[in-house]
C-alpha positions in Angstrom: 21.7 10.3 -3.9 19.6 9.5 -7.4 18.3 12.3 -9.2 14.6 12.0 -10.6 15.6 11.0 -13.6 17.7 8.1 -12.4 15.0 7.0 -10.4 12.7 6.8 -13.2 14.8 4.7 -15.0 15.1 2.3 -12.3 11.4 2.2 -11.8 11.2 1.1 -15.7 13.7 -1.6 -15.0 11.1 -4.2 -14.1 12.0 -7.3 -12.1 11.4 -10.6 -14.1 9.7 -13.2 -11.9 9.2 -16.0 -14.8 8.5 -16.3 -18.3 6.1 -13.6 -19.6 5.5 -12.3 -15.9 7.2 -8.9 -14.5 7.0 -6.9 -11.6 7.3 -3.2 -11.2 7.7 -0.8 -8.0 6.2 2.8 -7.5 8.4 5.8 -6.5 7.8 6.7 -2.6 5.7 9.9 -3.3 2.9 11.5 -1.8 0.2 10.2 -4.2 -3.3 8.6 -3.7 -2.8 6.4 -6.9 -0.2 5.3 -9.3 0.6 7.9 -12.0 -0.7 6.7 -15.4 2.4 7.3 -17.2 4.1 5.2 -14.9 2.3 2.2 -15.4 2.0 3.0 -19.1 5.8 3.1 -19.6 6.4 -0.1 -17.3 3.7 -1.9 -19.3 5.8 -1.0 -22.5 8.9 -2.2 -21.0 7.2 -5.7 -20.0 6.1 -5.9 -23.8 9.6 -5.0 -25.0 11.6 -7.4 -22.8 9.3 -10.4 -24.5 9.8 -9.0 -28.2 13.0 -10.4 -29.8 13.0 -8.2 -32.9 11.7 -4.7 -34.2 10.8 -1.5 -32.5 7.4 -0.8 -30.9 5.3 1.3 -33.5 2.0 1.7 -31.6 0.2 1.2 -28.6 -3.2 1.4 -27.5 -4.0 1.2 -23.6 -7.0 1.5 -21.0 -6.7 2.7 -17.7 -9.1 0.2 -15.6 -8.7 1.0 -12.1 -6.8 3.2 -9.9 -3.5 1.7 -8.8 -2.2 1.6 -5.3 1.2 3.1 -5.2 2.0 1.0 -1.6 2.3 -2.4 -3.3 4.1 -3.6 -6.4 2.4 -4.2 -9.8 2.3 -7.3 -11.8 2.7 -7.4 -15.7 1.5 -10.5 -17.4 2.5 -10.5 -21.1 0.6 -12.6 -23.5 2.5 -13.4 -26.8 0.0 -12.6 -29.3 1.6 -13.3 -32.6 5.2 -13.4 -33.9 5.1 -12.7 -37.7 8.1 -12.2 -40.0 7.5 -8.0 -40.0 5.4 -7.5 -36.9 5.1 -8.9 -33.6 2.0 -8.1 -31.1 2.0 -8.4 -27.3 -0.9 -7.7 -24.8 0.0 -6.9 -21.5 -2.3 -6.7 -18.4 -1.1 -4.8 -15.2 -2.6 -6.5 -12.0 -2.9 -5.5 -8.2 -4.6 -7.7 -5.6 -5.8 -9.9 -8.3 -7.5 -7.5 -10.5 -6.6 -5.8 -13.5 -5.8 -2.1 -13.1 -4.5 -1.5 -16.8 -4.5 -3.1 -20.0 -2.2 -2.4 -23.0 -1.9 -3.8 -26.5 1.4 -3.1 -28.5 2.8 -3.8 -31.9 6.5 -4.4 -32.7 7.8 -4.0 -36.6 11.3 -5.0 -38.2 12.7 -1.6 -39.1 12.0 -1.0 -42.7 12.0 1.9 -45.4 8.9 3.3 -46.9 7.2 6.2 -48.2 7.5 9.4 -45.8 5.4 12.5 -45.3 4.3 14.6 -42.1 2.3 17.5 -40.7 4.7 20.7 -40.6 5.8 21.5 -36.7 4.2 24.9 -35.4 6.2 27.7 -34.8 7.2 28.1 -30.8 9.8 30.0 -29.0 12.9 27.9 -28.0 12.7 25.6 -24.6 15.8 27.8 -23.2 13.8 31.2 -23.5 11.1 29.6 -21.3 10.9 29.3 -17.6 11.4 25.9 -16.0 8.5 24.1 -14.2 9.9 25.3 -10.9 10.6 29.1 -11.9 7.1 29.5 -13.2 5.4 28.0 -10.2 7.3 29.3 -7.4 5.2 32.5 -7.2 2.2 30.2 -6.7 3.3 28.4 -3.6 2.4 30.7 -0.9 -1.3 31.2 -2.1 -1.7 27.4 -3.1 -3.7 25.0 -1.0 -1.6 22.2 0.4 -2.4 19.5 -2.1 -1.3 21.8 -5.0 1.7 23.1 -3.1 3.0 19.6 -2.5 2.2 18.8 -6.0 4.1 22.0 -7.2 7.3 20.9 -5.1 7.6 17.5 -6.0 10.7 16.6 -7.8 10.4 15.8 -11.5 12.4 13.3 -13.8 11.0 15.5 -16.8 11.6 19.2 -17.5 8.2 20.7 -18.9 8.2 24.3 -20.1 4.9 25.8 -21.4 4.8 28.1 -24.2 1.7 29.6 -22.7 1.5 28.4 -19.0 -1.5 27.6 -17.3 -2.9 29.5 -14.2 -4.0 26.5 -12.0 -5.3 29.1 -9.3 -7.0 31.5 -11.4 -8.1 29.7 -14.7 -9.4 31.6 -17.5 -11.6 30.4 -20.6 -9.0 29.7 -23.5 -8.7 27.8 -26.7 -8.1 23.9 -26.1 -4.7 23.8 -27.2 -1.2 24.2 -26.0 2.1 24.0 -27.1 4.7 22.2 -24.5 8.4 21.5 -24.8 9.7 18.5 -22.6 12.6 16.2 -22.2 14.0 14.1 -19.6 15.9 16.2 -16.8 19.4 14.6 -17.5 21.5 12.6 -19.6 20.6 9.0 -20.5 23.4 6.9 -21.7 24.5 7.2 -25.0 24.0 3.3 -25.4 20.5 3.3 -24.2 18.1 1.4 -26.2 15.2 3.1 -28.1 12.8 1.2 -26.0 13.9 3.2 -23.1 13.5 6.4 -24.7 10.0 5.4 -26.0 9.2 4.3 -22.6 10.2 7.7 -21.0 8.2 9.6 -23.8 5.1 7.2 -22.8 5.4 8.2 -19.3 5.6 12.1 -20.2 2.8 11.7 -22.4 0.1 11.5 -19.8 1.6 14.5 -18.1 -0.4 17.6 -19.7 -2.6 16.2 -22.4 -5.8 16.2 -20.7 -5.7 19.7 -19.5 -6.4 20.9 -23.1 -10.0 19.4 -22.6 -10.4 21.7 -19.6 -9.1 25.0 -20.9 -12.3 26.4 -22.7 -14.0 25.8 -19.1 -11.7 27.5 -16.9 -11.2 24.8 -14.6 -8.2 22.6 -13.3 -7.4 19.3 -11.9 -7.4 20.2 -8.3 -10.9 22.1 -8.1 -12.7 20.0 -5.6 -15.6 20.2 -7.8 -14.1 18.5 -10.5 -12.9 14.8 -10.9 -10.3 13.9 -13.6 -8.7 10.6 -14.8 -7.0 9.0 -17.9 -9.4 6.6 -19.3 -7.5 5.2 -22.4 -4.5 6.3 -24.5 -2.7 5.6 -27.6 0.8 6.4 -29.1 2.2 6.0 -32.8 5.7 6.1 -32.9 7.1 7.3 -36.3 10.6 7.9 -36.3 13.6 7.2 -33.7 14.1 10.2 -31.1 16.2 10.9 -27.8 13.6 11.5 -25.0 16.5 13.5 -23.5 16.6 16.1 -26.1 14.0 18.6 -26.2 10.5 17.7 -27.9 7.9 19.9 -28.7 4.2 18.7 -27.7 1.5 20.2 -30.0 -1.6 19.5 -28.2 -5.3 19.8 -28.9 -9.0 18.9 -27.3 -11.4 18.4 -30.5 -14.3 17.6 -28.2 -15.3 17.2 -24.6 -18.9 15.5 -23.9 -20.8 12.9 -21.9 -18.0 13.6 -18.8 -15.3 12.9 -21.2 -12.4 14.8 -22.8 -10.8 14.0 -25.9 -7.2 15.2 -26.8 -4.5 14.6 -29.4 -0.8 15.6 -29.5 2.0 15.3 -31.9 5.6 15.3 -30.8 8.4 17.0 -32.8 12.2 17.0 -32.4 14.0 20.5 -32.8 14.7 20.2 -36.0 10.9 19.8 -37.2 10.6 15.8 -37.5 7.2 14.5 -36.4 8.3 11.5 -34.0 5.0 10.5 -32.2 1.4 10.8 -32.4 -0.7 10.7 -29.4 -4.4 10.4 -28.5 -6.0 10.2 -25.3 -9.7 10.2 -23.3 -10.2 11.3 -20.1 -12.8 11.5 -17.5 -13.9 15.2 -16.5 -16.5 15.1 -14.1 -17.9 17.9 -12.4 -20.0 18.2 -9.3 -22.4 21.0 -8.1 
């Protein structure tokens, strides 16, 4: 029986239909729409399959329509540019003839240069924090059906909040949080860097938008609130392993116009800043 991480790796292994055209599938889960991190990860795989040299250093994406988990997703790659140092790819994810997601990614040949970084914030070690299942087990009895199914779902990513969110009884708090995460299992030692980057792209959509809701004491499963990712950007600064702990330092500088803006910085345990993230999402309240 495949582990959740093995299933994620399998889902990221796209089928190549012809030149610049790939097909991805969605895991059989109780979802009404495709998880945004999955589409981002698969689109990055498609872009990387067509870039012969270099590693991805940035991506910029828009979520256009909700994906249907019951049918495959086609990924069409446009080879925008192949230069001496940089290559640019554009990927459109399509279902039923309509684009649901658009991604632009830039790849760079490895080179040396100036270096500096923002310092890593202090945080307790991840081993001292409860796992997601340990933390949410007491909530199951009182949770509504939709929330209970979400809490009980097997996950390929081990996520541990330094200051957990109370989904049932949220209280106003500062729009920032620290979250440790890693792939829940060991990836092959010879796995390419692109696989680690795609898994982190998948995981980066999991907790980021929550920061914009924290000052307002609402949560994503509140029937009065509609939430969805609108756009997503990532910058990869240094190599890392997705199956080793990363600290995601997140905050929301602003929310306005029915949208919340969030940013994140990912650090390795030894304090290296390896990825920066920015996201804007829909946060629409009713009644």
